[in-house]
C-alpha positions, 0 to 999 in steps of 0.5 A: 098393882095398887088397887084402884077400885072397891073390887080390888080392895077385897081382893086386897084385903081377904085374896079372894073376890067380892060382890063390890057394892054400888058406887052410889051406896059408898058414897051415900055413906061418905056423904053422910059423915061429911054433913055430919061433921060440918052440920056440928060445926054450924049447929051450934053458933045459934045456940049461944043466947040460949046456952049462956041463960041456960046455964048463966054462964057470960058469953066468953064461957059459952063461945068454947061450946064452940072452940072446944070442937073447932080446936079438936078438930084443928089439933088432930085433924092431920094426926087422924088420918095418917093413923087410918093410913096404918091401922086401916081407914075403914075401922078408924072410920066406923070408930070415928062416927061412933064416937061422933054419935056418942058424944053428940048423945053426952052432948045432949044430955050434959048437966054441966057446962063444963061436961057440954064442953068436953062432950064437944072435943070428944065430937071433934075428935070424931068429926076430924076423923071423919073429915079427914077420911071421907076423902081418902076414901074416895081413891080407892072407891071410885074410878079415878075418871069420876075422881072430881064428881065423887070431889064435888058431892062431897062438896055439895054436902059439906055446904049443905051441912054448914048451910042447914046448921044455923036454919034447922038449929032455930027450928030445933030450938025453938020447937025442941030445946038447945038440947036438940041441937045434938041428939039431933046428929044421933039417929045420922050418925048411927044411920052413917054408921050403918051405912058405913059399915055394910059398904065400905071396902075391908082394910087391906092386910099389910104384904108379909115383906114388907116392914110394918110403919110405925106411928110418930107420937112426938111428931103427932104431939108436937103438931097438936100443940102447934096447931092449938096454940094457933089456934087459940091466938088466933080465937082468944080475944075476938080479935083483939091482939093482947099479950096472950095472943103474941105468946101463944104465937110466938109457941106455935113458931117454937112448936113449928121448929121443933116438928120439922126438926123430929120430921127429919129425924123420924124414921117413920114421919108424921108428915115426909118432909119432902112432901113441902118440897113439891111445889104443886103440894105447898101451892094447893095446901097454901091456896087453899088456906087463902081462900078459906080465909076469903070465904070467912070475910063473907061471914064476918062482915056480911052481917053487920053489912045487911043491918046496919048499913042496909037495915035488914032485921034478923031473919032476913040477914039469916035468908040472905047470908044462906044463899052463899052455903047454897049456891056451894050447895048446888054447885059442887056435882056439876063443878065436880063434872067440870073438871072431871071432862076439863081437868083440875088444872084449868079449871082451879084457875078458874075458879080463883078468877072468879073468885077474884073478880067477886071479891073486887066487885064487893069491893066497889059495891055502892050501898044503892044498890041494896040487898042485890049488889051484894048478893050478885057479887056474892053468888060469884065469890061462892060458886068460885069457890065450889069449883075451886075447891073440887078442883084444887082436891081432886088435884091433890088426890088424885094420884096420892099413894094409898099408903098416905091418903089419909095425911094427905086428906088431913093436910088438905082439911088442916090448911082449909080449917087454918084459912077459917081460923085465921079469916075469922081473926085477921079479917074481923080486924081488918074489918073493925080498922077499915071501920073506924069505929071503936065496937063496928055493932054500933058502927055509922053505916057509911063506916060500915059499907066503907070497911067492908069494901076495903076488906073485900079489897084486901080479899082481892088481893088475896086471891090473886096471890092464890091466882099466881101460885095456880099460874106458876104451879101450872106452869112449873107441872109443863116443864116439867112434863116436857122434859127430855126422857133420860135412861128412858125415863121422863124426869119428873118435878 
Protein backbone atom coordinates (compact mmCIF):
# COMPACT_ATOMS: atom_id res chain seq x y z
CA UNK A 1 0.00 0.00 0.00
CA UNK A 2 1.36 3.43 -0.89
CA UNK A 3 1.87 5.98 1.88
CA UNK A 4 -0.94 8.52 1.89
CA UNK A 5 0.01 10.71 4.84
CA UNK A 6 2.86 11.92 6.97
CA UNK A 7 2.74 9.05 9.44
CA UNK A 8 2.78 6.41 6.70
CA UNK A 9 5.63 8.20 4.91
CA UNK A 10 7.63 8.09 8.14
CA UNK A 11 7.01 4.37 8.51
CA UNK A 12 8.07 3.76 4.90
CA UNK A 13 11.20 5.84 5.41
CA UNK A 14 12.56 4.37 8.57
CA UNK A 15 10.64 1.19 9.25
CA UNK A 16 9.21 2.65 12.46
CA UNK A 17 6.35 4.92 13.40
CA UNK A 18 7.31 8.47 14.30
CA UNK A 19 4.99 11.19 15.60
CA UNK A 20 3.51 13.00 12.63
CA UNK A 21 3.87 16.79 12.73
CA UNK A 22 0.60 18.71 12.39
CA UNK A 23 -0.43 19.21 8.78
CA UNK A 24 -0.74 22.95 9.39
CA UNK A 25 3.04 23.24 9.96
CA UNK A 26 3.74 21.28 6.80
CA UNK A 27 1.39 23.56 4.85
CA UNK A 28 3.03 26.62 6.43
CA UNK A 29 6.40 25.58 5.02
CA UNK A 30 4.95 24.72 1.62
CA UNK A 31 2.97 27.99 1.52
CA UNK A 32 6.08 30.07 2.23
CA UNK A 33 7.91 28.16 -0.49
CA UNK A 34 5.17 29.06 -2.99
CA UNK A 35 5.08 32.68 -1.78
CA UNK A 36 8.83 33.10 -2.23
CA UNK A 37 8.91 31.74 -5.78
CA UNK A 38 6.01 33.95 -6.94
CA UNK A 39 7.38 37.00 -5.11
CA UNK A 40 10.68 36.51 -6.92
CA UNK A 41 8.81 36.68 -10.23
CA UNK A 42 7.01 39.98 -9.62
CA UNK A 43 9.19 42.06 -7.29
CA UNK A 44 12.05 42.78 -9.72
CA UNK A 45 9.92 44.34 -12.48
CA UNK A 46 9.24 47.53 -10.55
CA UNK A 47 12.97 48.13 -10.12
CA UNK A 48 14.01 47.90 -13.77
CA UNK A 49 14.16 51.69 -14.42
CA UNK A 50 16.24 52.20 -11.24
CA UNK A 51 18.52 49.28 -12.15
CA UNK A 52 19.04 50.72 -15.64
CA UNK A 53 20.29 53.95 -14.03
CA UNK A 54 22.35 52.18 -11.37
CA UNK A 55 24.29 50.09 -13.91
CA UNK A 56 24.16 52.59 -16.77
CA UNK A 57 22.63 49.97 -19.05
CA UNK A 58 19.87 50.13 -21.68
CA UNK A 59 16.50 48.48 -21.10
CA UNK A 60 17.34 45.64 -23.53
CA UNK A 61 20.11 44.54 -21.15
CA UNK A 62 18.34 45.23 -17.87
CA UNK A 63 15.25 43.21 -18.87
CA UNK A 64 17.43 40.08 -18.61
CA UNK A 65 17.16 40.46 -14.83
CA UNK A 66 13.54 39.34 -15.26
CA UNK A 67 14.08 37.03 -18.24
CA UNK A 68 16.92 35.07 -16.60
CA UNK A 69 14.65 34.13 -13.68
CA UNK A 70 11.77 33.20 -15.99
CA UNK A 71 13.96 31.18 -18.36
CA UNK A 72 15.60 29.23 -15.53
CA UNK A 73 12.22 28.19 -14.16
CA UNK A 74 10.82 27.29 -17.56
CA UNK A 75 13.74 25.20 -18.74
CA UNK A 76 14.29 23.01 -15.67
CA UNK A 77 10.98 22.78 -13.79
CA UNK A 78 10.00 19.37 -15.20
CA UNK A 79 13.52 17.99 -14.79
CA UNK A 80 13.86 19.01 -11.14
CA UNK A 81 10.43 17.52 -10.45
CA UNK A 82 11.61 14.19 -11.84
CA UNK A 83 14.90 14.46 -9.95
CA UNK A 84 12.91 14.86 -6.74
CA UNK A 85 11.01 11.66 -7.54
CA UNK A 86 14.34 9.81 -7.81
CA UNK A 87 16.65 11.27 -5.15
CA UNK A 88 14.02 12.36 -2.61
CA UNK A 89 11.77 15.40 -2.56
CA UNK A 90 12.61 16.60 0.94
CA UNK A 91 16.36 16.86 0.43
CA UNK A 92 15.93 18.45 -3.01
CA UNK A 93 13.39 20.99 -1.72
CA UNK A 94 15.73 21.95 1.11
CA UNK A 95 18.54 22.36 -1.44
CA UNK A 96 16.26 24.49 -3.65
CA UNK A 97 15.29 26.81 -0.78
CA UNK A 98 18.93 27.11 0.25
CA UNK A 99 19.96 27.92 -3.35
CA UNK A 100 17.19 30.51 -3.67
CA UNK A 101 18.22 32.18 -0.40
CA UNK A 102 21.94 32.19 -1.22
CA UNK A 103 21.25 33.53 -4.71
CA UNK A 104 19.14 36.32 -3.17
CA UNK A 105 22.16 37.37 -1.11
CA UNK A 106 24.28 37.37 -4.27
CA UNK A 107 21.63 39.41 -6.13
CA UNK A 108 21.53 41.99 -3.36
CA UNK A 109 25.30 42.38 -3.26
CA UNK A 110 26.07 42.13 -7.01
CA UNK A 111 28.57 44.80 -8.10
CA UNK A 112 27.94 44.32 -11.83
CA UNK A 113 24.93 43.72 -14.06
CA UNK A 114 26.22 40.43 -15.48
CA UNK A 115 26.66 39.04 -11.97
CA UNK A 116 23.14 40.14 -11.00
CA UNK A 117 21.72 38.39 -14.08
CA UNK A 118 23.67 35.21 -13.28
CA UNK A 119 22.47 35.30 -9.67
CA UNK A 120 18.88 35.75 -10.87
CA UNK A 121 19.27 32.63 -13.03
CA UNK A 122 20.46 30.71 -9.95
CA UNK A 123 17.54 32.15 -8.00
CA UNK A 124 15.19 30.92 -10.75
CA UNK A 125 16.68 27.43 -10.49
CA UNK A 126 15.90 27.38 -6.78
CA UNK A 127 12.40 28.71 -7.49
CA UNK A 128 11.83 25.93 -10.04
CA UNK A 129 12.62 23.32 -7.37
CA UNK A 130 10.20 24.97 -4.94
CA UNK A 131 7.41 25.27 -7.50
CA UNK A 132 7.76 21.71 -8.77
CA UNK A 133 7.97 19.99 -5.40
CA UNK A 134 5.54 22.06 -3.32
CA UNK A 135 2.46 20.62 -5.04
CA UNK A 136 4.05 17.17 -5.12
CA UNK A 137 4.30 17.18 -1.33
CA UNK A 138 0.55 17.73 -0.96
CA UNK A 139 -0.17 14.17 -2.14
CA UNK A 140 1.90 12.60 0.63
CA UNK A 141 1.23 15.01 3.50
CA UNK A 142 -2.45 15.98 3.18
CA UNK A 143 -5.44 13.60 3.40
CA UNK A 144 -7.07 13.10 0.01
CA UNK A 145 -10.36 14.63 1.21
CA UNK A 146 -8.51 17.90 1.87
CA UNK A 147 -6.41 18.03 -1.28
CA UNK A 148 -8.55 20.77 -2.83
CA UNK A 149 -8.24 22.97 0.26
CA UNK A 150 -4.45 22.53 0.26
CA UNK A 151 -4.23 23.38 -3.46
CA UNK A 152 -6.42 26.41 -2.85
CA UNK A 153 -4.09 27.59 -0.10
CA UNK A 154 -1.05 27.23 -2.35
CA UNK A 155 -2.89 29.13 -5.10
CA UNK A 156 -3.69 31.87 -2.59
CA UNK A 157 -0.03 32.18 -1.57
CA UNK A 158 1.03 32.33 -5.20
CA UNK A 159 -1.49 35.14 -5.85
CA UNK A 160 -0.38 37.01 -2.72
CA UNK A 161 3.24 36.81 -3.85
CA UNK A 162 2.31 38.12 -7.30
CA UNK A 163 0.19 40.95 -5.86
CA UNK A 164 2.67 41.85 -3.13
CA UNK A 165 5.66 42.09 -5.45
CA UNK A 166 5.01 45.48 -7.11
CA UNK A 167 3.74 47.24 -3.96
CA UNK A 168 6.38 45.82 -1.61
CA UNK A 169 9.03 46.44 -4.26
CA UNK A 170 8.00 50.08 -4.54
CA UNK A 171 8.25 50.60 -0.78
CA UNK A 172 11.65 48.88 -0.56
CA UNK A 173 12.94 50.74 -3.59
CA UNK A 174 12.05 54.16 -2.24
CA UNK A 175 13.16 53.45 1.33
CA UNK A 176 16.23 51.22 1.03
CA UNK A 177 17.36 51.11 -2.62
CA UNK A 178 17.30 48.38 -5.27
CA UNK A 179 19.37 45.85 -3.29
CA UNK A 180 16.51 45.47 -0.81
CA UNK A 181 14.36 44.01 -3.62
CA UNK A 182 16.41 40.83 -3.38
CA UNK A 183 17.64 40.86 0.22
CA UNK A 184 14.05 40.80 1.51
CA UNK A 185 13.95 37.15 0.40
CA UNK A 186 16.73 36.15 2.80
CA UNK A 187 14.83 36.11 6.14
CA UNK A 188 11.80 34.54 4.42
CA UNK A 189 14.04 31.92 2.85
CA UNK A 190 15.65 31.04 6.17
CA UNK A 191 12.22 30.70 7.83
CA UNK A 192 11.04 28.46 4.96
CA UNK A 193 14.20 26.35 5.33
CA UNK A 194 13.57 25.95 9.06
CA UNK A 195 9.92 24.92 8.64
CA UNK A 196 10.69 22.52 5.80
CA UNK A 197 13.58 20.91 7.68
CA UNK A 198 11.57 20.40 10.87
CA UNK A 199 8.19 19.36 9.51
CA UNK A 200 8.39 17.78 6.05
CA UNK A 201 8.28 13.97 6.08
CA UNK A 202 11.52 12.11 5.54
CA UNK A 203 12.24 10.77 2.06
CA UNK A 204 11.20 7.16 1.61
CA UNK A 205 13.96 4.64 1.17
CA UNK A 206 13.72 2.64 -2.06
CA UNK A 207 12.62 -0.95 -1.65
CA UNK A 208 15.59 -3.36 -1.99
CA UNK A 209 13.76 -5.44 -4.57
CA UNK A 210 12.76 -2.54 -6.73
CA UNK A 211 15.00 -1.38 -9.55
CA UNK A 212 16.19 2.19 -9.05
CA UNK A 213 14.98 4.67 -11.64
CA UNK A 214 17.75 6.43 -13.52
CA UNK A 215 17.80 10.11 -14.37
CA UNK A 216 17.23 10.79 -18.07
CA UNK A 217 20.17 13.06 -18.92
CA UNK A 218 19.58 13.19 -22.69
CA UNK A 219 15.87 13.89 -22.31
CA UNK A 220 16.59 16.56 -19.71
CA UNK A 221 19.09 18.32 -21.98
CA UNK A 222 16.80 18.18 -25.03
CA UNK A 223 13.79 19.46 -23.07
CA UNK A 224 15.81 22.30 -21.50
CA UNK A 225 17.18 23.44 -24.88
CA UNK A 226 13.73 23.18 -26.49
CA UNK A 227 11.99 25.17 -23.77
CA UNK A 228 14.75 27.79 -23.71
CA UNK A 229 14.43 28.24 -27.49
CA UNK A 230 10.65 28.63 -27.24
CA UNK A 231 10.83 31.04 -24.30
CA UNK A 232 13.43 33.19 -26.07
CA UNK A 233 11.35 33.17 -29.27
CA UNK A 234 8.36 34.47 -27.32
CA UNK A 235 10.24 37.14 -25.34
CA UNK A 236 12.98 38.42 -27.68
CA UNK A 237 11.94 41.54 -29.54
CA UNK A 238 9.19 42.39 -27.02
CA UNK A 239 6.33 41.05 -29.13
CA UNK A 240 7.77 41.85 -32.59
CA UNK A 241 8.66 38.74 -34.56
CA UNK A 242 11.72 38.75 -36.75
CA UNK A 243 14.16 36.30 -38.31
CA UNK A 244 15.70 35.46 -34.93
CA UNK A 245 12.30 34.64 -33.43
CA UNK A 246 11.43 32.35 -36.35
CA UNK A 247 14.80 30.61 -36.10
CA UNK A 248 14.26 30.01 -32.37
CA UNK A 249 10.77 28.65 -33.01
CA UNK A 250 12.19 26.29 -35.66
CA UNK A 251 14.81 25.15 -33.15
CA UNK A 252 12.07 24.55 -30.58
CA UNK A 253 10.06 22.48 -33.07
CA UNK A 254 13.15 20.41 -33.97
CA UNK A 255 13.94 19.97 -30.29
CA UNK A 256 10.41 18.76 -29.61
CA UNK A 257 10.74 16.06 -32.26
CA UNK A 258 14.12 14.94 -30.94
CA UNK A 259 12.82 14.90 -27.37
CA UNK A 260 9.80 12.73 -28.25
CA UNK A 261 12.07 10.31 -30.11
CA UNK A 262 14.57 10.15 -27.24
CA UNK A 263 11.81 9.53 -24.66
CA UNK A 264 10.37 6.67 -26.73
CA UNK A 265 13.76 4.93 -26.61
CA UNK A 266 14.80 5.77 -23.03
CA UNK A 267 14.77 3.01 -20.43
CA UNK A 268 13.76 5.49 -17.71
CA UNK A 269 12.28 8.49 -19.57
CA UNK A 270 11.90 11.93 -18.06
CA UNK A 271 8.30 12.02 -19.34
CA UNK A 272 6.71 8.73 -20.27
CA UNK A 273 5.21 8.88 -23.79
CA UNK A 274 2.10 7.15 -22.44
CA UNK A 275 1.37 10.28 -20.39
CA UNK A 276 0.35 12.18 -23.51
CA UNK A 277 -2.02 9.37 -24.48
CA UNK A 278 -3.98 10.07 -21.30
CA UNK A 279 -6.77 12.39 -22.57
CA UNK A 280 -7.58 13.74 -19.11
CA UNK A 281 -4.00 14.79 -18.32
CA UNK A 282 -3.37 16.17 -21.81
CA UNK A 283 -6.58 18.21 -21.60
CA UNK A 284 -5.65 19.53 -18.15
CA UNK A 285 -2.21 20.68 -19.32
CA UNK A 286 -3.65 22.28 -22.48
CA UNK A 287 -6.37 24.06 -20.49
CA UNK A 288 -3.79 25.37 -18.03
CA UNK A 289 -1.75 26.84 -20.90
CA UNK A 290 -4.80 28.50 -22.51
CA UNK A 291 -6.04 29.93 -19.22
CA UNK A 292 -2.62 31.35 -18.33
CA UNK A 293 -2.42 32.93 -21.78
CA UNK A 294 -5.70 34.71 -21.09
CA UNK A 295 -4.62 35.82 -17.60
CA UNK A 296 -1.49 37.41 -19.08
CA UNK A 297 -3.78 39.47 -21.34
CA UNK A 298 -5.10 41.29 -18.27
CA UNK A 299 -1.54 42.34 -17.38
CA UNK A 300 -0.64 43.29 -20.96
CA UNK A 301 -3.79 45.26 -21.80
CA UNK A 302 -4.83 46.64 -18.41
CA UNK A 303 -2.10 49.30 -17.88
CA UNK A 304 -2.61 50.84 -21.33
CA UNK A 305 -6.42 50.86 -21.13
CA UNK A 306 -6.45 52.35 -17.63
CA UNK A 307 -3.86 55.03 -18.39
CA UNK A 308 -4.54 55.92 -22.04
CA UNK A 309 -8.32 55.44 -22.25
CA UNK A 310 -9.48 56.12 -18.69
CA UNK A 311 -6.75 58.67 -17.92
CA UNK A 312 -5.65 57.23 -14.57
CA UNK A 313 -2.33 58.17 -12.98
CA UNK A 314 0.38 55.63 -12.21
CA UNK A 315 -0.68 55.13 -8.59
CA UNK A 316 -4.32 54.47 -9.49
CA UNK A 317 -3.33 52.13 -12.33
CA UNK A 318 -1.28 50.08 -9.88
CA UNK A 319 -4.15 50.05 -7.40
CA UNK A 320 -6.69 48.83 -9.98
CA UNK A 321 -4.30 46.19 -11.34
CA UNK A 322 -3.70 44.83 -7.84
CA UNK A 323 -7.43 44.02 -7.61
CA UNK A 324 -6.96 40.91 -9.77
CA UNK A 325 -4.33 39.16 -7.62
CA UNK A 326 -6.20 40.32 -4.49
CA UNK A 327 -9.38 38.59 -5.68
CA UNK A 328 -7.37 35.44 -6.50
CA UNK A 329 -5.85 35.51 -3.01
CA UNK A 330 -9.24 35.87 -1.32
CA UNK A 331 -10.85 33.22 -3.54
CA UNK A 332 -8.18 30.51 -3.33
CA UNK A 333 -8.99 28.88 0.02
CA UNK A 334 -12.82 29.00 -0.40
CA UNK A 335 -12.35 27.60 -3.92
CA UNK A 336 -10.38 24.68 -2.47
CA UNK A 337 -13.15 23.86 -0.03
CA UNK A 338 -15.76 24.02 -2.79
CA UNK A 339 -13.64 21.66 -4.92
CA UNK A 340 -13.41 19.20 -2.03
CA UNK A 341 -17.18 19.30 -1.63
CA UNK A 342 -18.46 19.31 -5.22
CA UNK A 343 -15.61 17.63 -7.12
CA UNK A 344 -12.74 18.88 -9.27
CA UNK A 345 -14.31 18.07 -12.64
CA UNK A 346 -17.48 20.06 -12.03
CA UNK A 347 -15.62 23.06 -10.60
CA UNK A 348 -13.16 23.10 -13.51
CA UNK A 349 -16.09 23.67 -15.86
CA UNK A 350 -17.61 26.30 -13.57
CA UNK A 351 -14.32 28.22 -13.28
CA UNK A 352 -13.84 28.25 -17.05
CA UNK A 353 -17.45 29.39 -17.58
CA UNK A 354 -16.86 32.34 -15.24
CA UNK A 355 -13.64 33.25 -17.04
CA UNK A 356 -15.36 33.12 -20.41
CA UNK A 357 -18.25 35.29 -19.20
CA UNK A 358 -15.86 37.87 -17.75
CA UNK A 359 -13.72 37.95 -20.91
CA UNK A 360 -16.70 38.51 -23.20
CA UNK A 361 -18.05 41.19 -20.84
CA UNK A 362 -14.72 43.02 -21.14
CA UNK A 363 -14.97 42.75 -24.93
CA UNK A 364 -18.24 44.75 -24.94
CA UNK A 365 -17.60 47.13 -22.03
CA UNK A 366 -18.09 50.78 -23.09
CA UNK A 367 -15.42 53.16 -21.83
CA UNK A 368 -18.15 55.42 -20.45
CA UNK A 369 -18.53 52.98 -17.53
CA UNK A 370 -15.02 53.92 -16.40
CA UNK A 371 -13.10 51.96 -13.80
CA UNK A 372 -16.15 50.02 -12.44
CA UNK A 373 -16.94 48.84 -15.98
CA UNK A 374 -13.44 47.37 -16.28
CA UNK A 375 -13.07 46.17 -12.73
CA UNK A 376 -16.33 44.18 -12.38
CA UNK A 377 -15.65 41.77 -15.33
CA UNK A 378 -11.99 41.52 -14.24
CA UNK A 379 -13.12 40.31 -10.81
CA UNK A 380 -15.26 37.63 -12.50
CA UNK A 381 -12.33 36.51 -14.67
CA UNK A 382 -9.93 36.35 -11.71
CA UNK A 383 -12.35 34.52 -9.40
CA UNK A 384 -13.02 32.00 -12.19
CA UNK A 385 -9.28 31.57 -12.64
CA UNK A 386 -8.80 30.82 -8.94
CA UNK A 387 -11.53 28.17 -9.04
CA UNK A 388 -10.17 26.63 -12.25
CA UNK A 389 -6.57 26.56 -11.04
CA UNK A 390 -7.48 24.86 -7.77
CA UNK A 391 -9.82 22.34 -9.41
CA UNK A 392 -7.45 21.52 -12.28
CA UNK A 393 -4.42 21.07 -10.02
CA UNK A 394 -6.46 18.87 -7.68
CA UNK A 395 -7.77 16.72 -10.54
CA UNK A 396 -4.27 16.16 -11.92
CA UNK A 397 -2.44 15.52 -8.64
CA UNK A 398 -5.11 13.49 -6.80
CA UNK A 399 -4.31 10.05 -8.23
CA UNK A 400 -0.70 10.43 -9.42
CA UNK A 401 1.57 7.53 -8.32
CA UNK A 402 4.00 8.52 -5.59
CA UNK A 403 7.04 8.04 -7.84
CA UNK A 404 5.70 10.47 -10.48
CA UNK A 405 4.33 13.32 -8.35
CA UNK A 406 7.35 15.54 -8.84
CA UNK A 407 7.47 15.34 -12.62
CA UNK A 408 3.67 15.70 -12.91
CA UNK A 409 3.73 18.78 -10.69
CA UNK A 410 6.56 20.13 -12.84
CA UNK A 411 4.49 19.60 -15.99
CA UNK A 412 1.56 21.48 -14.46
CA UNK A 413 3.77 24.42 -13.53
CA UNK A 414 5.42 24.30 -16.95
CA UNK A 415 2.06 24.49 -18.74
CA UNK A 416 1.19 27.57 -16.68
CA UNK A 417 4.57 29.18 -17.39
CA UNK A 418 4.34 28.51 -21.12
CA UNK A 419 0.90 30.13 -21.13
CA UNK A 420 2.24 33.24 -19.41
CA UNK A 421 5.17 33.49 -21.83
CA UNK A 422 2.92 32.93 -24.86
CA UNK A 423 0.33 35.37 -23.55
CA UNK A 424 2.88 38.14 -23.09
CA UNK A 425 3.91 37.82 -26.73
CA UNK A 426 0.78 36.69 -28.60
CA UNK A 427 -1.84 38.66 -26.68
CA UNK A 428 0.46 41.68 -26.75
CA UNK A 429 0.69 41.35 -30.55
CA UNK A 430 -3.11 40.99 -30.83
CA UNK A 431 -3.59 44.13 -28.72
CA UNK A 432 -1.07 46.08 -30.79
CA UNK A 433 -2.64 45.03 -34.11
CA UNK A 434 -6.19 45.61 -32.88
CA UNK A 435 -5.27 49.11 -31.70
CA UNK A 436 -4.03 49.90 -35.24
CA UNK A 437 -1.27 52.10 -33.85
CA UNK A 438 2.47 52.14 -34.46
CA UNK A 439 3.04 52.53 -30.72
CA UNK A 440 0.32 51.59 -28.22
CA UNK A 441 1.92 53.83 -25.60
CA UNK A 442 1.02 56.91 -27.70
CA UNK A 443 -2.19 55.61 -29.33
CA UNK A 444 -5.48 57.51 -29.15
CA UNK A 445 -7.77 56.61 -26.23
CA UNK A 446 -10.47 55.21 -28.53
CA UNK A 447 -7.91 53.09 -30.41
CA UNK A 448 -6.66 51.57 -27.15
CA UNK A 449 -10.27 50.90 -26.08
CA UNK A 450 -10.97 49.13 -29.39
CA UNK A 451 -7.80 47.08 -29.04
CA UNK A 452 -8.81 46.06 -25.52
CA UNK A 453 -12.23 44.85 -26.67
CA UNK A 454 -10.82 42.78 -29.54
CA UNK A 455 -8.10 41.28 -27.34
CA UNK A 456 -10.61 40.11 -24.75
CA UNK A 457 -12.88 38.77 -27.48
CA UNK A 458 -9.94 36.59 -28.57
CA UNK A 459 -9.37 35.69 -24.92
CA UNK A 460 -13.03 34.64 -24.64
CA UNK A 461 -12.64 32.36 -27.66
CA UNK A 462 -9.58 30.71 -26.07
CA UNK A 463 -11.60 30.05 -22.91
CA UNK A 464 -14.41 28.51 -25.00
CA UNK A 465 -11.81 26.14 -26.49
CA UNK A 466 -10.64 25.25 -22.96
CA UNK A 467 -14.26 24.76 -21.88
CA UNK A 468 -14.84 22.36 -24.77
CA UNK A 469 -11.77 20.39 -23.65
CA UNK A 470 -13.09 20.24 -20.07
CA UNK A 471 -16.52 19.04 -21.13
CA UNK A 472 -15.03 16.51 -23.56
CA UNK A 473 -12.65 15.17 -20.93
CA UNK A 474 -15.49 14.84 -18.43
CA UNK A 475 -17.62 12.98 -20.98
CA UNK A 476 -14.80 10.53 -21.71
CA UNK A 477 -14.33 9.92 -17.99
CA UNK A 478 -18.04 9.15 -17.57
CA UNK A 479 -18.02 6.72 -20.48
CA UNK A 480 -14.94 4.97 -19.10
CA UNK A 481 -16.60 4.64 -15.70
CA UNK A 482 -19.75 3.21 -17.30
CA UNK A 483 -17.96 0.48 -19.28
CA UNK A 484 -18.85 -3.04 -18.17
CA UNK A 485 -16.31 -4.98 -16.18
CA UNK A 486 -14.16 -7.42 -18.17
CA UNK A 487 -12.91 -10.44 -16.20
CA UNK A 488 -14.05 -8.84 -12.98
CA UNK A 489 -12.10 -5.62 -13.58
CA UNK A 490 -13.65 -2.48 -14.98
CA UNK A 491 -11.82 -1.20 -18.03
CA UNK A 492 -10.07 2.18 -17.87
CA UNK A 493 -9.76 4.82 -20.48
